[in-house]
C-alpha positions as CSV (number, residue, x, y, z in Angstrom):
1,M,-59.8,42.1,25.4
2,S,-57.0,42.7,27.9
3,K,-53.4,43.2,26.8
4,P,-50.9,40.4,27.5
5,S,-48.8,40.9,30.5
6,V,-45.4,42.4,30.2
7,L,-43.7,39.1,31.0
8,R,-45.7,37.3,28.3
9,R,-44.8,40.0,25.8
10,V,-41.1,39.8,26.7
11,M,-41.2,36.0,26.4
12,R,-43.0,36.1,23.1
13,A,-40.5,38.6,21.7
14,I,-37.6,36.4,22.9
15,W,-39.2,33.3,21.3
16,N,-39.8,35.2,18.0
17,G,-36.2,36.3,18.0
18,I,-35.0,32.8,18.6
19,T,-37.2,31.5,15.7
20,R,-35.9,34.2,13.3
21,V,-32.3,33.3,14.3
22,R,-33.0,29.6,13.9
23,L,-34.4,30.2,10.4
24,V,-31.5,32.4,9.4
25,L,-29.0,29.8,10.6
26,S,-30.9,27.0,8.9
27,N,-30.8,28.9,5.6
28,L,-27.2,29.7,6.0
29,L,-26.4,26.1,6.7
30,F,-28.4,25.0,3.6
31,L,-26.6,27.6,1.5
32,A,-23.2,26.4,2.9
33,F,-24.1,22.8,2.0
34,L,-25.0,23.8,-1.5
35,A,-21.6,25.7,-1.7
36,V,-19.8,22.6,-0.5
37,L,-21.5,20.4,-3.1
38,Y,-20.6,23.0,-5.8
39,Y,-17.0,23.1,-4.6
40,I,-16.8,19.3,-4.6
41,Y,-18.3,18.5,-8.0
42,V,-18.0,21.8,-10.0
43,G,-15.8,24.4,-8.3
44,G,-12.1,24.1,-9.0
45,A,-12.6,22.0,-12.1
46,P,-9.5,21.9,-14.3
47,E,-9.2,24.4,-17.1
48,P,-9.3,23.1,-20.7
49,L,-6.1,21.2,-21.6
50,P,-3.5,23.2,-23.5
51,A,-2.8,22.4,-27.1
52,R,0.8,21.5,-26.3
53,A,2.1,20.4,-22.9
54,A,4.1,17.9,-20.9
55,L,2.4,15.4,-18.6
56,L,3.6,16.3,-15.1
57,L,4.1,13.1,-13.0
58,N,4.4,14.7,-9.5
59,P,3.0,12.1,-7.1
60,M,2.9,13.2,-3.5
61,G,3.1,10.9,-0.5
62,S,2.8,7.1,-1.2
63,I,1.8,5.3,-4.3
64,V,-0.7,2.5,-3.3
65,D,-3.0,-0.1,-4.8
66,Q,-5.8,1.1,-2.6
67,R,-6.3,4.3,-0.6
68,V,-7.1,4.4,3.1
69,P,-10.2,6.6,3.6
70,T,-9.5,10.0,5.1
71,M,-12.1,11.6,7.4
72,P,-13.2,15.0,6.2
73,V,-12.8,16.5,9.6
74,Q,-9.2,15.3,9.6
75,A,-8.7,16.7,6.1
76,L,-10.2,20.1,7.1
77,L,-8.7,20.5,10.6
78,G,-5.7,18.2,10.7
79,E,-2.1,19.4,10.1
80,S,-1.4,17.3,7.0
81,T,2.0,16.2,5.8
82,P,3.0,14.7,2.4
83,E,3.2,11.3,4.2
84,D,-0.5,11.5,4.7
85,H,-1.3,11.7,1.0
86,E,-1.9,8.6,-1.1
87,V,-1.9,8.2,-4.9
88,L,-3.4,5.2,-6.7
89,L,-1.0,3.2,-8.8
90,R,-3.6,2.8,-11.5
91,D,-4.0,6.6,-11.7
92,V,-0.3,6.9,-12.4
93,I,-0.2,4.1,-15.0
94,D,-3.5,5.2,-16.7
95,A,-2.3,8.8,-17.0
96,I,1.0,7.7,-18.7
97,D,-1.0,5.4,-21.0
98,Y,-3.5,8.1,-22.0
99,A,-0.7,10.6,-22.6
100,R,1.2,8.2,-24.8
101,D,-1.5,8.4,-27.5
102,D,-2.5,12.0,-26.9
103,P,-1.2,14.4,-29.6
104,A,-1.4,17.3,-27.2
105,I,1.1,15.7,-24.8
106,N,4.6,15.8,-26.4
107,S,6.7,14.8,-23.3
108,L,6.6,13.6,-19.7
109,V,8.3,15.3,-16.8
110,M,8.8,13.6,-13.4
111,E,9.0,15.9,-10.4
112,L,9.4,13.4,-7.5
113,D,10.5,15.6,-4.6
114,Y,7.3,14.9,-2.6
115,L,7.2,11.2,-3.4
116,M,7.7,9.5,0.0
117,Y,7.3,5.9,-0.9
118,V,6.5,3.7,-4.0
119,G,8.6,0.6,-3.6
120,I,10.4,-1.5,-6.2
121,S,7.4,-3.6,-7.1
122,K,5.2,-0.6,-8.1
123,S,8.1,1.1,-9.7
124,Q,8.6,-1.8,-12.0
125,E,4.9,-1.6,-13.1
126,I,5.2,2.2,-13.7
127,A,8.5,1.6,-15.6
128,R,6.6,-0.6,-18.1
129,A,4.3,2.3,-18.8
130,L,7.2,4.7,-19.1
131,Q,9.0,2.4,-21.5
132,A,5.9,2.3,-23.7
133,F,5.6,6.1,-23.5
134,R,9.2,6.5,-24.6
135,A,8.7,4.0,-27.4
136,S,6.1,6.4,-28.9
137,G,9.0,8.8,-29.5
138,K,8.1,11.2,-26.7
139,P,10.9,12.2,-24.3
140,V,10.9,11.6,-20.5
141,V,12.7,14.0,-18.2
142,A,13.2,13.7,-14.4
143,V,13.8,16.9,-12.4
144,G,14.7,16.8,-8.7
145,D,16.4,18.6,-5.9
146,Y,17.5,15.5,-4.1
147,Y,16.7,12.0,-5.2
148,T,16.0,9.4,-2.5
149,Q,16.6,5.8,-3.4
150,D,12.9,5.2,-4.0
151,Q,12.6,8.3,-6.2
152,Y,15.7,7.6,-8.2
153,L,14.5,4.1,-9.4
154,L,11.7,5.9,-11.2
155,A,13.9,8.9,-12.2
156,S,16.4,6.5,-13.8
157,Q,13.8,5.5,-16.4
158,A,13.9,9.0,-17.9
159,D,15.9,9.9,-21.0
160,T,17.4,12.9,-19.1
161,V,17.9,13.2,-15.3
162,I,18.4,16.7,-13.9
163,T,19.4,17.6,-10.4
164,D,20.1,20.9,-8.6
165,P,23.7,22.1,-8.0
166,L,23.0,21.4,-4.3
167,G,21.2,18.1,-5.0
168,A,22.3,14.5,-4.7
169,V,21.4,10.9,-5.5
170,A,21.2,9.1,-2.2
171,L,21.5,5.4,-2.7
172,E,22.3,3.0,0.2
173,G,20.9,-0.5,-0.7
174,F,18.1,-2.5,0.9
175,A,17.9,-3.4,4.6
176,S,15.6,-5.0,7.1
177,Y,16.1,-3.8,10.6
178,R,13.5,-4.1,13.4
179,N,13.2,-3.3,17.1
180,Y,13.2,-6.2,19.6
181,F,11.3,-6.0,22.8
182,A,12.1,-9.1,24.9
183,E,14.2,-7.3,27.5
184,A,11.8,-4.4,27.7
185,L,8.8,-6.8,28.2
186,D,10.8,-8.6,30.9
187,K,11.5,-5.3,32.7
188,L,7.8,-4.6,32.5
189,S,7.0,-8.1,33.7
190,V,4.9,-8.8,30.6
191,N,4.8,-12.5,29.6
192,M,4.6,-13.1,25.9
193,H,3.3,-16.5,24.9
194,V,4.1,-17.7,21.3
195,F,3.2,-20.9,19.6
196,R,4.4,-21.5,16.0
197,A,4.6,-24.1,13.3
198,G,7.4,-23.7,10.8
199,E,11.1,-23.5,11.4
200,H,11.4,-20.0,9.9
201,K,8.1,-18.6,11.1
202,S,9.6,-15.7,12.8
203,A,6.6,-13.4,13.0
204,M,6.8,-12.9,16.7
205,E,10.6,-12.9,17.1
206,P,10.7,-9.2,18.1
207,F,8.5,-10.0,21.2
208,V,10.6,-13.0,22.4
209,R,14.1,-12.1,21.4
210,N,16.5,-9.2,21.6
211,D,18.0,-9.9,18.1
212,M,17.3,-11.5,14.8
213,S,17.8,-15.2,14.7
214,A,20.5,-16.7,12.4
215,G,17.9,-18.5,10.4
216,E,15.9,-15.4,9.8
217,K,19.0,-13.4,8.8
218,A,19.8,-16.0,6.2
219,V,16.3,-16.0,4.7
220,T,16.0,-12.2,4.8
221,R,19.4,-11.7,3.3
222,R,18.5,-14.0,0.4
223,W,15.4,-12.1,-0.7
224,L,16.9,-8.7,0.0
225,N,19.7,-9.5,-2.3
226,V,17.3,-10.6,-5.0
227,L,15.5,-7.2,-4.8
228,W,18.7,-5.2,-4.7
229,N,20.0,-7.0,-7.7
230,Q,16.8,-6.1,-9.6
231,F,17.2,-2.5,-8.5
232,T,20.8,-2.2,-9.7
233,A,20.1,-4.1,-12.9
234,A,17.2,-1.8,-13.8
235,V,19.2,1.4,-13.2
236,E,22.4,0.1,-14.9
237,T,20.5,-1.1,-17.9
238,Q,18.5,2.2,-18.4
239,R,21.5,4.4,-17.6
240,K,23.9,2.3,-19.8
241,L,26.2,1.7,-16.9
242,A,28.6,-1.2,-16.4
243,A,27.4,-4.1,-14.3
244,G,28.3,-3.5,-10.7
245,A,28.4,0.3,-11.2
246,I,25.7,1.0,-8.6
247,D,27.4,-1.1,-5.9
248,D,30.6,0.7,-6.6
249,Y,28.9,4.0,-6.3
250,V,27.3,3.1,-2.9
251,N,30.3,1.4,-1.4
252,G,32.8,4.0,-2.6
253,F,30.6,7.0,-2.0
254,P,32.7,8.6,0.8
255,Q,35.8,8.5,-1.4
256,R,33.9,9.7,-4.5
257,L,32.4,12.6,-2.5
258,A,35.8,13.6,-1.1
259,Q,37.3,13.6,-4.6
260,A,34.5,16.0,-5.8
261,D,35.2,18.4,-2.8
262,G,32.0,17.3,-1.1
263,N,29.8,18.2,-4.1
264,A,27.2,15.5,-4.2
265,A,25.6,16.6,-7.4
266,R,28.9,16.5,-9.2
267,T,29.6,13.1,-7.7
268,A,26.3,11.8,-9.2
269,L,27.1,13.4,-12.6
270,Q,30.5,11.9,-12.7
271,A,29.1,8.4,-11.9
272,G,26.6,8.7,-14.7
273,L,23.5,8.8,-12.5
274,V,22.4,12.2,-13.7
275,D,22.8,14.0,-17.1
276,R,22.6,17.6,-16.1
277,V,23.2,19.8,-13.1
278,L,20.8,22.8,-13.4
279,N,19.3,25.2,-10.9
280,R,15.6,25.7,-11.0
281,R,15.6,28.6,-13.5
282,E,18.0,26.8,-15.8
283,A,15.9,23.6,-15.5
284,N,12.7,25.5,-16.4
285,E,14.4,27.1,-19.4
286,Y,15.5,23.7,-20.5
287,L,11.9,22.3,-20.2
288,V,10.3,25.3,-21.9
289,E,12.5,24.6,-24.9
290,L,11.8,20.9,-24.7
291,V,8.0,21.3,-24.4
292,G,7.8,24.2,-26.8
293,A,5.3,26.1,-24.6
294,S,5.1,28.0,-21.4
295,D,2.3,29.3,-19.2
296,D,1.5,32.9,-18.1
297,E,4.1,32.7,-15.4
298,G,6.9,31.6,-17.7
299,L,6.9,28.0,-16.4
300,Y,7.0,25.1,-18.9
301,E,3.5,24.1,-19.9
302,A,2.4,21.0,-18.0
303,V,-0.7,19.1,-17.0
304,P,-0.6,17.4,-13.6
305,F,-1.3,13.7,-14.0
306,E,-4.1,13.5,-11.4
307,H,-6.2,16.2,-13.2
308,Y,-5.3,14.7,-16.5
309,V,-6.4,11.1,-15.7
310,L,-9.7,12.3,-14.2
311,R,-10.5,14.3,-17.3
312,K,-9.5,11.5,-19.7
313,R,-11.6,9.0,-17.9
314,R,-14.7,11.2,-18.2
315,L,-14.1,11.2,-21.9
316,S,-13.5,7.4,-22.2
317,L,-16.0,5.7,-20.1
318,P,-15.9,1.9,-20.2
319,D,-18.4,0.1,-22.4
320,L,-20.5,-1.7,-19.8
321,S,-22.2,-3.8,-22.5
322,A,-18.8,-5.4,-23.3
323,D,-17.3,-8.4,-21.6
324,Q,-15.4,-7.4,-18.5
325,V,-12.5,-8.6,-16.4
326,A,-13.1,-7.4,-12.8
327,V,-10.1,-6.3,-10.7
328,I,-10.6,-6.5,-6.9
329,T,-7.9,-5.1,-4.6
330,A,-7.0,-6.9,-1.4
331,Q,-4.6,-4.7,0.5
332,G,-3.5,-4.6,4.2
333,N,-3.8,-6.8,7.2
334,M,-6.5,-9.6,7.2
335,L,-9.1,-9.2,9.9
336,P,-12.4,-11.0,10.5
337,G,-15.7,-9.3,9.6
338,E,-16.1,-6.2,7.5
339,Q,-13.2,-3.8,7.2
340,P,-12.7,-0.5,5.4
341,P,-10.3,0.0,2.4
342,G,-6.7,-0.4,3.4
343,S,-7.5,-3.5,5.5
344,I,-8.8,-6.9,4.3
345,G,-12.0,-8.0,6.0
346,G,-12.9,-11.7,5.6
347,D,-16.6,-10.9,5.1
348,S,-16.2,-7.7,3.1
349,L,-13.7,-9.1,0.6
350,A,-15.7,-12.3,0.2
351,Q,-18.8,-10.2,-0.5
352,L,-16.8,-8.3,-3.2
353,I,-15.7,-11.5,-4.9
354,R,-19.3,-12.9,-4.7
355,S,-20.9,-9.8,-6.2
356,A,-18.3,-9.6,-9.0
357,A,-18.9,-13.3,-9.9
358,E,-22.7,-12.6,-10.0
359,Q,-22.4,-9.3,-12.0
360,D,-23.7,-9.4,-15.5
361,G,-20.9,-9.0,-18.1
362,V,-18.1,-10.1,-15.7
363,K,-16.3,-13.0,-17.3
364,A,-13.2,-13.3,-15.2
365,I,-11.8,-11.9,-11.9
366,V,-8.3,-10.7,-11.0
367,L,-7.6,-10.4,-7.3
368,R,-4.8,-8.0,-6.7
369,V,-3.2,-9.1,-3.4
370,N,-0.8,-6.9,-1.4
371,S,-0.8,-8.3,2.1
372,G,1.4,-10.1,4.6
373,G,-1.7,-12.0,5.9
374,G,-3.3,-11.9,9.3
375,S,-6.3,-13.8,10.7
376,M,-6.4,-17.4,9.5
377,F,-10.2,-17.4,9.9
378,A,-10.5,-14.4,7.7
379,A,-8.2,-15.9,5.1
380,E,-10.3,-19.1,5.0
381,I,-13.5,-17.2,4.4
382,I,-11.9,-15.5,1.4
383,R,-10.4,-18.7,0.1
384,Q,-13.7,-20.5,0.2
385,Q,-15.4,-17.6,-1.7
386,I,-12.7,-17.9,-4.4
387,L,-13.3,-21.6,-4.7
388,D,-17.1,-20.9,-5.0
389,A,-16.6,-18.4,-7.8
390,R,-14.4,-21.0,-9.7
391,A,-17.0,-23.7,-9.1
392,A,-19.6,-21.5,-10.7
393,G,-17.4,-21.3,-13.8
394,M,-15.7,-17.9,-13.1
395,P,-11.9,-17.9,-13.8
396,V,-9.9,-16.3,-11.0
397,V,-6.3,-15.1,-11.3
398,V,-4.3,-13.6,-8.5
399,S,-1.9,-10.7,-9.2
400,M,0.6,-10.3,-6.3
401,G,1.8,-6.8,-5.5
402,A,4.8,-6.0,-3.4
403,V,4.0,-8.7,-0.9
404,A,1.6,-11.6,-0.8
405,A,2.9,-13.8,1.9
406,S,1.5,-16.1,4.6
407,G,-2.3,-15.4,4.6
408,G,-1.8,-13.5,1.3
409,Y,-0.4,-16.7,-0.2
410,Y,-3.0,-18.8,1.5
411,I,-5.9,-17.1,-0.4
412,A,-3.8,-17.1,-3.6
413,T,-3.6,-20.9,-3.7
414,A,-7.4,-21.0,-4.5
415,A,-7.0,-19.2,-7.8
416,D,-6.6,-20.7,-11.3
417,E,-3.3,-18.9,-11.8
418,I,-0.9,-16.9,-9.6
419,W,1.1,-14.0,-11.1
420,A,3.7,-12.0,-9.2
421,T,5.7,-8.9,-10.0
422,P,9.5,-9.5,-10.4
423,S,10.1,-8.2,-6.9
424,T,7.1,-9.7,-5.1
425,I,7.8,-11.3,-1.7
426,T,5.7,-14.4,-1.1
427,G,5.6,-17.7,0.7
428,S,5.9,-17.6,4.5
429,I,3.8,-20.7,4.8
430,G,3.5,-21.1,8.5
431,V,1.2,-20.6,11.4
432,F,1.5,-19.0,14.9
433,A,-0.6,-18.1,17.9
434,A,0.4,-15.4,20.3
435,F,-0.9,-13.2,23.1
436,P,0.6,-11.6,26.3
437,T,-0.4,-12.0,29.9
438,F,0.1,-9.3,32.6
439,E,-0.2,-11.2,35.9
440,D,3.3,-10.3,37.0
441,S,2.9,-6.7,36.0
442,L,-0.3,-6.4,38.0
443,Q,1.2,-8.1,41.0
444,R,4.0,-5.6,41.1
445,L,1.2,-3.0,41.4
446,G,-0.5,-4.9,44.1
447,V,-3.3,-6.3,41.9
448,H,-4.0,-10.0,42.3
449,T,-6.5,-12.3,40.5
450,D,-8.3,-15.2,42.1
451,G,-11.6,-17.0,41.8
452,V,-13.2,-20.3,40.8
453,G,-14.4,-21.9,37.5
454,T,-16.6,-24.8,36.6
455,T,-14.0,-26.5,34.4
456,S,-10.2,-26.8,34.1
457,L,-10.2,-24.4,31.2
458,A,-12.7,-21.8,32.5
459,G,-11.0,-18.3,32.6
460,S,-7.9,-19.6,30.9
461,L,-7.8,-16.8,28.3
462,R,-7.8,-14.0,30.9
463,L,-4.8,-11.7,30.4
464,D,-4.4,-11.2,34.1
465,R,-3.8,-14.9,34.9
466,P,-0.8,-17.2,34.2
467,L,-1.1,-19.4,31.2
468,N,-3.0,-22.6,31.9
469,P,-0.8,-25.7,31.1
470,A,-3.9,-27.3,29.6
471,L,-4.3,-24.3,27.3
472,V,-0.7,-24.7,26.2
473,N,-1.5,-28.2,24.9
474,V,-4.7,-26.9,23.2
475,L,-2.8,-24.1,21.4
476,N,0.1,-26.4,20.4
477,S,-2.4,-28.9,18.9
478,S,-4.3,-26.1,17.1
479,V,-1.2,-24.5,15.6
480,N,0.2,-27.9,14.4
481,Y,-3.2,-28.8,12.9
482,A,-3.5,-25.4,11.2
483,Y,0.0,-25.8,9.7
484,R,-0.8,-29.3,8.3
485,R,-4.0,-27.8,6.8
486,F,-2.0,-25.0,5.2
487,L,0.4,-27.5,3.7
488,Q,-2.5,-29.5,2.3
489,I,-4.2,-26.5,0.8
490,V,-1.0,-25.4,-0.9
491,A,-0.4,-29.0,-2.1
492,E,-3.9,-29.2,-3.6
493,G,-3.8,-25.7,-5.1
494,R,-0.4,-26.0,-6.6
495,N,-0.6,-29.7,-7.5
496,L,2.5,-30.6,-5.5
497,P,3.2,-33.4,-3.0
498,V,2.6,-32.4,0.6
499,D,6.2,-33.4,1.5
500,T,7.5,-31.1,-1.2
501,V,5.4,-28.2,0.1
502,D,6.7,-28.8,3.6
503,T,10.3,-28.4,2.4
504,L,9.3,-25.1,0.8
505,A,7.2,-24.0,3.8
506,Q,8.4,-23.8,7.4
507,G,7.6,-20.1,7.3
508,R,10.3,-19.3,4.7
509,V,9.9,-16.1,2.7
510,W,10.6,-16.4,-1.0
511,S,11.3,-13.8,-3.7
512,A,9.2,-14.1,-6.9
513,P,12.0,-15.7,-9.0
514,D,12.6,-18.3,-6.4
515,A,8.9,-18.9,-5.9
516,L,8.5,-19.4,-9.7
517,E,11.4,-21.9,-9.7
518,H,9.7,-23.9,-7.0
519,D,6.2,-23.8,-8.7
520,L,4.7,-21.7,-5.9
521,I,3.5,-19.2,-8.6
522,D,2.7,-19.5,-12.3
523,G,4.2,-16.4,-13.8
524,V,6.2,-13.2,-13.3
525,G,4.5,-10.1,-14.7
526,S,2.4,-7.0,-14.1
527,L,-1.2,-6.6,-13.1
528,E,-1.9,-5.9,-16.8
529,Q,-0.4,-9.3,-17.7
530,A,-2.5,-11.0,-15.0
531,V,-5.6,-9.4,-16.5
532,A,-4.6,-10.7,-19.9
533,A,-4.2,-14.2,-18.4
534,A,-7.6,-14.1,-16.8
535,A,-9.2,-12.9,-20.1
536,G,-7.4,-15.8,-21.9
537,R,-8.9,-18.3,-19.5
538,A,-12.3,-16.8,-20.2
539,G,-11.8,-16.9,-23.9
540,L,-12.0,-13.1,-24.3
541,E,-10.3,-11.1,-27.0
542,D,-12.2,-7.8,-26.7
543,Y,-12.9,-6.8,-23.1
544,E,-13.0,-4.0,-20.6
545,T,-11.1,-3.9,-17.3
546,V,-13.3,-2.7,-14.4
547,Q,-12.4,-2.0,-10.8
548,V,-14.9,-3.6,-8.4
549,E,-15.3,-1.9,-5.0
550,L,-17.8,-2.2,-2.2
551,P,-20.9,0.1,-2.8
552,R,-20.9,3.3,-1.0
553,S,-23.8,5.6,0.0
554,A,-24.3,9.0,-1.4
555,S,-23.2,10.6,1.9
556,E,-20.0,8.4,1.9
557,L,-19.2,9.5,-1.6
558,I,-19.7,13.2,-0.8
559,L,-17.5,12.9,2.3
560,E,-14.8,11.0,0.5
561,R,-14.8,13.6,-2.3
562,L,-14.6,16.4,0.2
563,A,-11.7,14.7,2.0
564,E,-9.9,14.3,-1.3
565,R,-10.4,18.0,-2.2
566,M,-9.3,19.1,1.3
567,G,-6.3,16.8,1.2
568,V,-5.1,18.4,-2.0
569,L,-5.2,21.8,-0.3
570,G,-3.7,20.5,3.0
571,R,-1.1,22.4,4.9
572,W,2.2,20.7,5.4
573,A,2.4,22.1,8.9
574,A,4.0,19.4,11.0
575,T,6.7,21.0,13.1
576,P,10.3,19.5,13.4
577,A,9.6,18.9,17.1
578,A,6.4,16.9,16.3
579,A,8.2,14.9,13.6
580,S,11.1,14.1,16.0
581,L,8.7,12.9,18.7
582,S,6.8,10.8,16.2
583,S,10.1,9.2,15.0
584,L,11.1,8.5,18.6
585,L,7.8,6.8,19.4
586,R,7.6,5.0,16.1
587,P,9.0,1.6,17.5
588,L,6.4,1.6,20.3
589,T,3.5,2.6,18.0
590,L,4.4,-0.1,15.5
591,A,4.7,-2.7,18.2
592,A,1.3,-1.7,19.6
593,A,-0.2,-1.8,16.1
594,E,1.2,-5.3,15.5
595,M,-0.4,-6.5,18.7
596,H,-3.7,-4.8,17.9
597,Q,-3.9,-6.5,14.6
598,L,-3.8,-10.0,16.2
599,Q,-7.6,-10.5,15.9
600,D,-8.7,-14.0,15.2
601,P,-11.4,-15.9,17.0
602,G,-9.1,-19.0,17.3
603,H,-6.0,-17.0,18.0
604,L,-4.4,-18.5,14.8
605,Y,-2.5,-16.3,12.4
606,L,-1.0,-16.6,9.0
607,R,1.1,-13.4,9.0
608,C,4.5,-12.4,7.7
609,I,5.5,-9.5,9.9
610,A,9.0,-9.4,8.5
611,C,7.5,-8.6,5.1
612,S,6.3,-5.3,6.4
613,V,9.6,-3.7,5.2
614,V,8.1,-4.2,1.6
615,R,4.8,-2.5,1.0
């Protein structure tokens, strides 16, 4: 038998080499995959809890009702900042509740330097848990280098507040300022067309005005004052300060600071906002003595709350055979179809409500709403599903978060009861339609649009053509019909005359106390109280509270877990130049985001854009 040719032997050797390399790479990839799975589910597991420690409440980023999913590639390769991180409100509250009854936890320490945003509504719910923790006889201490206003509301709930000698308490009050683009759009020859029903429905003011209207200023000032009064009362009560002390501190801060020779920490101490001014070494010594234990590095012994709550939940799994109250979160802008967490999809949220109502053991539903609304079509899909659940005998209670306005209020009216936190912003009962056209912009570039259609309305919704007068009539009629329908839905849901609802509507935004006074809601309280109300309607005394979420595949769970683990180890590498550029472009990106969120098949929106200052 003749030998293979030299060329054939060379090609066979190359092919065999490629095969071996391919097998090696496949094995390496498989081993890497196993390593990733081990890292996600086993590696880095928390060590056993110490016999004596403080619960460390050190949230990073924003505290939210529902996390927005992070892509693993972004978590692995992106330059993360604390602003990118999100912490679940229920994780914070559950950790405090577990620690209250845990003999190994003898105190609670708040380190809030990396807390970027929580808001007064969520702070009030956390404060309830902190008060119960303190009532158990365990001390609460807040330690911070520099307290922002958001951080200080939580810190003020501590028995002892500590700041650094170079620290400060930065309070300024609440404000609602926005960018207005009418002149800019005019210079760009962009024509913005807005149709609205409701005297105070100001959702699109920034695109048609250069300033805030007088009516909008009056409404906004009203609810801002209600929230600020709640903030100052909470701090003054907990810190045992005279009424008006916080306003005096803010308004007289320049003079107070000058009298303290520019020492902001001493100014806060003299005003009674902090109890001790200690550097980090002194603060650690104080906490070591308080906790009565230290770690190998000489730091006070503490258990981070995120590790703690995960560990405790593994040890206290819910009894799935017990009666259950299902909690469903509806957070973000309302859009048609299916949407990921962080947005409200008409179809996806309706599916959640339907599956919860059909689930064995679920006896009542609490819908946690934190939304300024959005698509009217999406809101109607959700509202109908709530009504269907109630018709099947399932009690439904709405718990409003920081904001539940316009479309958020629209879906709430279908529930048996509506509860709001003391600082919830709600109402905004009104409708608008809006979209831009760019025919003048294109003509300036030498681009013209022409053609023919089979009817007077054909091609009317093209963004490169002037607005058809017939379409103007159509949109005005649609908006007015939608507004009348909104009024009727509220009247039926709240058992009020339509004329009364109309006086409360007109797009006006209401604070929770005002909404309660006008019968737009049933009670003011926390999510926990709303759950108790739902259980009462179902006749339950012993029950479990369960979170209901859309089912996820195994691959989605793995990727989510990987993103979370990578996020914890993320590098805070954003440069000052990048941060400055981001801040400079923020008005434009926000405006573009608002326009992008206008997605409704009928171009009708139930949205309170002004409420975006409250999250």
